[in-house]
C-alpha positions in Angstrom: 96.9 68.0 37.7 98.3 66.0 35.4 95.6 64.5 32.8 94.2 60.8 33.9 96.6 58.2 31.3 94.6 58.3 28.1 94.5 54.1 28.5 92.1 54.4 30.7 89.6 56.4 30.4 85.8 56.5 29.2 84.5 57.5 26.1 82.5 60.0 28.2 81.6 60.8 31.6 77.9 61.6 32.9 77.4 63.7 36.9 74.2 63.1 38.0 72.2 64.4 41.5 70.3 66.8 43.2 70.7 70.1 42.6 72.8 72.0 44.3 75.0 68.5 44.7 78.0 70.1 42.7 77.9 68.6 39.2 79.0 72.4 37.5 81.7 73.0 39.4 83.2 68.9 40.2 82.1 68.7 35.6 84.5 71.5 35.0 87.2 70.4 37.0 87.4 66.1 36.0 86.5 67.3 32.3 90.1 69.6 32.6 91.8 66.5 34.8 90.4 64.2 32.4 91.3 66.8 28.7 87.6 66.3 27.4 85.5 69.1 27.2 82.8 69.8 29.2 78.7 70.4 28.6 75.9 71.7 31.3 73.0 70.6 30.4 71.0 73.2 30.6 72.5 75.3 29.2 73.0 73.3 26.3 69.1 73.3 27.0 69.3 76.7 27.6 70.5 78.4 24.5 69.2 76.0 22.5 65.7 76.9 23.1 66.7 80.7 23.7 65.9 81.2 27.2 66.9 80.5 31.3 65.8 77.5 32.7 63.9 78.7 34.6 61.8 80.2 31.8 60.6 77.6 30.3 59.6 75.8 33.6 57.8 78.9 34.2 56.2 79.7 30.2 55.6 75.6 28.8 56.2 74.5 32.2 58.3 71.1 33.7 56.9 68.0 30.9 57.8 70.8 28.1 61.3 70.6 29.3 61.8 67.3 29.9 61.1 66.4 25.9 63.1 69.1 25.7 66.1 67.7 28.2 65.4 63.8 26.2 66.4 65.4 22.5 69.2 66.7 24.3 70.7 64.1 26.0 69.5 61.8 22.6 71.4 63.7 20.1 74.3 64.1 22.9 74.8 60.4 23.3 77.4 60.5 20.4 80.0 62.5 22.6 83.2 61.0 23.0 85.6 63.0 25.2 82.8 65.2 27.3 82.2 65.1 30.4 78.6 66.3 30.9 76.2 67.1 34.1 72.9 66.3 33.6 70.2 68.3 35.8 68.7 66.5 39.3 65.4 65.0 36.5 67.5 64.1 33.9 67.9 60.4 35.0 64.2 60.1 36.8 62.5 59.5 33.8 62.8 56.3 32.6 63.9 56.5 28.0 66.8 59.0 29.6 68.4 55.9 31.4 69.4 54.5 28.6 72.3 57.3 27.8 73.5 56.8 31.5 73.7 52.9 31.6 75.9 53.6 28.4 79.1 55.1 29.3 79.9 56.2 33.6 77.7 58.3 35.3 78.7 59.6 38.5 75.6 60.3 41.2 77.3 63.4 43.4 75.8 62.1 46.7 74.3 65.0 49.6 72.5 64.8 51.5 68.8 66.9 51.7 70.0 69.5 54.5 73.0 69.9 52.4 71.5 70.9 49.7 69.7 73.6 51.4 72.7 75.3 52.8 74.0 75.2 49.4 71.3 76.2 47.1 69.2 78.8 50.5 71.6 81.8 47.9 70.8 81.0 44.6 66.4 81.0 45.1 66.2 81.3 40.8 66.8 77.9 40.4 63.6 75.8 38.9 61.9 73.7 41.8 64.0 75.8 44.5 60.9 78.2 45.0 58.2 74.6 46.1 57.8 74.3 49.4 60.9 72.7 51.5 58.5 69.5 52.1 58.0 69.1 48.5 61.4 69.1 47.6 62.1 66.8 50.0 59.9 64.7 49.0 60.7 65.0 45.5 64.4 64.8 46.9 63.9 61.3 48.2 62.0 60.1 45.4 65.3 60.7 43.3 67.2 58.6 45.7 66.7 54.9 44.2 67.3 56.0 40.1 70.6 57.8 41.3 71.5 54.8 43.1 71.0 52.3 41.0 73.0 54.6 37.7 75.4 56.3 39.3 79.0 55.6 40.6 77.9 57.1 44.4 79.9 59.5 45.2 79.6 62.1 48.4 80.5 65.8 47.4 79.8 67.1 51.1 81.5 68.9 53.1 84.2 68.8 50.4 87.0 70.5 48.4 85.6 70.1 44.8 89.2 69.0 43.6 89.1 65.9 46.2 85.9 64.8 44.8 87.3 64.6 41.3 90.3 62.9 42.2 88.4 60.3 44.4 85.5 60.2 40.8 88.9 59.4 38.6 90.5 57.3 40.7 87.1 55.1 40.1 87.3 55.5 36.9 90.9 54.6 36.4 91.1 51.9 38.6 89.2 48.9 36.3 90.1 46.0 35.4 90.3 45.3 31.4 89.7 48.0 29.0 87.9 51.7 30.4 85.2 49.8 28.2 81.8 51.9 28.7 79.3 48.9 30.5 77.4 46.8 28.1 74.2 48.4 26.9 71.1 46.6 28.6 69.1 44.0 26.4 
């Protein structure tokens, strides 16, 4: 795949969506397609904290992790030519939403049933050990935020390369220069 035309590329792209939506897989491919660096926010936080995200959740709690996540987004806000795969809860905090509004954000959309199927083999993910009813409520509560912030692209039942091509098409076919959306007032 040839990189997308540089004159039409955004300064950075963020991927959001629920666990198992393909943010890391699609993000790596999208970064390669655009000729950008790739950064998985959870991995970045874990490296800096010296422990896994799951361990942070277990020992310090979710709120502590969310503070680390907010600080990471603030630090990364000046990065350019990067695709960032954000954790599923990152856009939920109002304070983090400016990060996602400042450059193109893509919401990788899947159904709750697809989430369960994709993550069944990996119960070690943070939050995945919660009861299904609680996970369903969490899933539903995040949908309005994802939909508000992101260009919706379904990753359900699709090859990740197809998803990447749709994202590139949607990012590069915009009218005018590839300028990021205006900052919120």
